[in-house]
C-alpha positions in Angstrom: -10.3 17.5 -5.0 -9.8 20.0 -7.8 -10.3 17.7 -10.8 -13.0 18.5 -13.3 -14.3 16.5 -16.3 -11.0 15.7 -17.9 -9.1 14.9 -14.7 -11.9 12.6 -13.4 -12.2 10.9 -16.8 -8.5 10.2 -16.6 -8.8 8.6 -13.2 -11.7 6.5 -14.4 -9.8 5.2 -17.4 -6.3 4.8 -15.9 -7.0 4.1 -12.3 -10.3 2.2 -12.5 -9.8 0.6 -15.9 -13.4 1.7 -16.8 -15.0 3.7 -19.6 -16.2 7.1 -18.4 -18.9 7.1 -21.2 -20.4 3.7 -20.0 -23.4 5.4 -18.4 -22.3 4.4 -14.9 -22.2 7.0 -12.1 -18.7 7.5 -10.7 -18.4 8.8 -7.2 -15.3 10.7 -5.9 -14.8 11.7 -2.3 -12.0 14.0 -1.1 -9.7 12.8 1.7 -11.7 14.5 4.5 -15.0 13.2 3.0 -16.5 16.7 3.1 -16.9 17.0 -0.7 -18.4 14.5 -3.2 -18.4 14.6 -7.0 -20.6 12.4 -9.2 -19.6 12.1 -12.8 -22.1 10.7 -15.3 -22.3 10.4 -19.1 -25.6 11.3 -20.5 -26.5 11.4 -24.2 -24.4 14.1 -25.7 -22.1 14.9 -22.8 -20.9 14.6 -19.2 -22.8 15.8 -16.1 -20.9 16.6 -12.9 -22.7 16.9 -9.6 -20.9 18.4 -6.7 -21.9 18.6 -3.0 -20.0 20.2 -0.1 -21.0 19.6 3.5 -21.1 22.5 5.9 -20.4 20.1 8.8 -19.9 16.3 9.2 -18.6 13.9 6.6 -20.0 11.6 3.9 -20.3 8.0 5.1 -19.8 5.6 2.3 -20.9 2.0 2.9 -18.1 -0.6 2.7 -18.4 -2.8 -0.4 -16.2 -5.7 -1.7 -15.8 -4.2 -5.2 -16.3 -0.5 -4.5 -19.6 -0.4 -6.2 -22.7 1.1 -4.6 -26.3 0.4 -5.4 -28.4 3.4 -6.5 -30.3 3.5 -3.2 -27.0 3.4 -1.2 -25.7 6.3 -3.3 -28.8 8.4 -2.7 -28.6 7.7 1.0 -24.9 8.6 1.2 -25.4 11.9 -0.7 -28.3 12.8 1.6 -26.0 12.1 4.7 -27.7 8.9 5.8 -25.3 6.2 6.9 -25.9 2.8 5.3 -25.0 -0.1 7.6 -25.3 -3.6 6.3 -24.9 -6.6 8.5 -24.3 -10.2 7.6 -26.2 -12.7 9.6 -24.9 -16.2 9.9 -27.3 -19.0 9.4 -27.4 -21.7 12.1 
């Protein structure tokens, strides 16, 4: 994943049909899930966070609409796997 601000903004607008300046945090993982980039618009400009794992992979929780809660994002970046189960009511 070699994209920086402009390349990631292009993916957000063309691929995700979202506004990069919306204030949302956009998460990008490389194919091997060893690198993660977080792109966020703050007042006056973009902030890009980057983390590379020395071993292991990032484990992103499965979601229906590819949106993470803030707590899920923090746990993922810290290397903690989030597992959600659905229990059926009887």
